[in-house]
C-alpha positions as CSV (number, residue, x, y, z in Angstrom):
1,X,0.5,27.0,2.0
2,X,-1.2,25.0,-0.7
3,X,0.1,21.4,-0.9
4,X,-0.1,19.9,-4.3
5,X,-1.2,16.3,-4.6
6,X,2.2,15.0,-5.6
7,X,3.8,16.5,-2.5
8,X,1.2,14.9,-0.2
9,X,1.7,11.6,-2.2
10,X,5.5,11.8,-1.7
11,X,5.1,12.4,2.0
12,X,2.7,9.5,2.3
13,X,4.9,7.1,0.4
14,X,8.0,8.2,2.4
15,X,6.1,7.8,5.7
16,X,5.1,4.3,4.7
17,X,8.7,3.4,3.8
18,X,10.0,5.0,7.0
19,X,7.6,3.0,9.2
20,X,8.6,-0.2,7.4
21,X,12.3,0.5,7.9
22,X,11.8,1.5,11.5
23,X,9.8,-1.6,12.1
24,X,12.7,-3.7,10.8
25,X,15.3,-1.8,12.8
26,X,13.3,-1.7,16.1
27,X,11.4,-5.0,15.9
28,X,10.4,-5.0,19.5
29,X,8.8,-1.6,19.5
30,X,7.4,-1.3,16.0
31,X,7.4,-4.9,14.7
32,X,3.6,-5.2,14.8
33,X,3.1,-1.9,12.9
34,X,5.6,-2.8,10.3
35,X,4.1,-6.3,9.9
36,X,0.6,-4.8,9.4
37,X,1.9,-2.4,6.8
38,X,3.9,-5.1,5.0
39,X,1.0,-7.6,4.9
40,X,-1.6,-5.3,3.4
41,X,-0.2,-5.6,-0.2
42,X,0.1,-9.4,0.1
43,X,-3.5,-9.6,1.3
44,X,-4.6,-7.5,-1.6
45,X,-3.0,-10.1,-3.9
46,X,-4.9,-12.9,-2.1
47,X,-8.1,-10.9,-2.6
48,X,-7.4,-10.5,-6.3
49,X,-6.9,-14.2,-6.6
50,X,-10.1,-14.9,-4.7
51,X,-11.9,-12.5,-7.0
52,X,-10.9,-14.7,-10.0
53,X,-7.9,-12.8,-11.4
54,X,-5.6,-15.5,-12.8
55,X,-1.8,-15.5,-12.6
56,X,-1.4,-13.4,-9.4
57,X,-0.3,-16.3,-7.2
58,X,2.3,-19.0,-7.8
59,X,1.0,-22.4,-8.8
60,X,-2.3,-20.8,-9.4
61,X,-2.9,-20.6,-5.7
62,X,-2.5,-24.4,-5.1
63,X,0.3,-24.6,-2.6
64,X,-1.0,-27.2,-0.2
65,X,-1.2,-26.0,3.4
66,X,1.2,-23.1,2.8
67,X,0.4,-19.7,1.5
68,X,1.4,-19.1,-2.1
69,X,3.8,-16.3,-2.9
70,X,2.6,-13.7,-5.4
71,X,4.0,-13.8,-8.9
72,X,5.8,-10.7,-10.3
73,X,2.4,-9.8,-11.9
74,X,0.7,-10.1,-8.5
75,X,3.3,-7.8,-6.9
76,X,3.0,-5.3,-9.8
77,X,-0.7,-5.2,-9.5
78,X,-0.6,-4.8,-5.8
79,X,1.9,-1.9,-6.2
80,X,-0.3,-0.3,-8.8
81,X,-3.4,-0.7,-6.6
82,X,-1.8,0.7,-3.5
83,X,0.0,3.5,-5.2
84,X,-3.3,4.5,-7.0
85,X,-5.1,4.5,-3.7
86,X,-2.4,6.6,-2.1
87,X,-2.6,9.0,-5.1
88,X,-6.4,9.3,-4.7
89,X,-6.0,9.9,-1.0
90,X,-3.3,12.5,-1.6
91,X,-5.6,14.3,-4.1
92,X,-8.5,14.3,-1.6
93,X,-6.3,15.6,1.2
94,X,-4.9,18.3,-1.1
95,X,-8.4,19.4,-2.2
96,X,-9.7,19.5,1.3
97,X,-6.6,21.6,2.3
98,X,-7.3,24.0,-0.5
99,X,-11.0,24.3,0.4
100,X,-10.2,24.9,4.0
101,X,-7.7,27.6,3.2
102,X,-9.9,29.4,0.7
103,X,-11.2,32.7,2.1
104,X,-14.9,33.3,2.1
């Protein structure tokens, strides 16, 4: 079997979504796992703001003591970043799988 990168990518994204949904459904057992997975994209938006990328946080990051919510641009950039990372990882996994299965 030779998995193509898009199949590995689809499995990774589906597993991420399934873990998030299971964490919501079974909060006692998987709440911490779902929270960690859900917070990663938000923290990447905070890092983008800290790196100097304007317009990713509401009120330009000035929300007093509270944490600012990401703007639609911030969420879009986080989605592109994490999906690109997942695609790269899927490509590497697929290449390693092919190299392992290659005779010789």
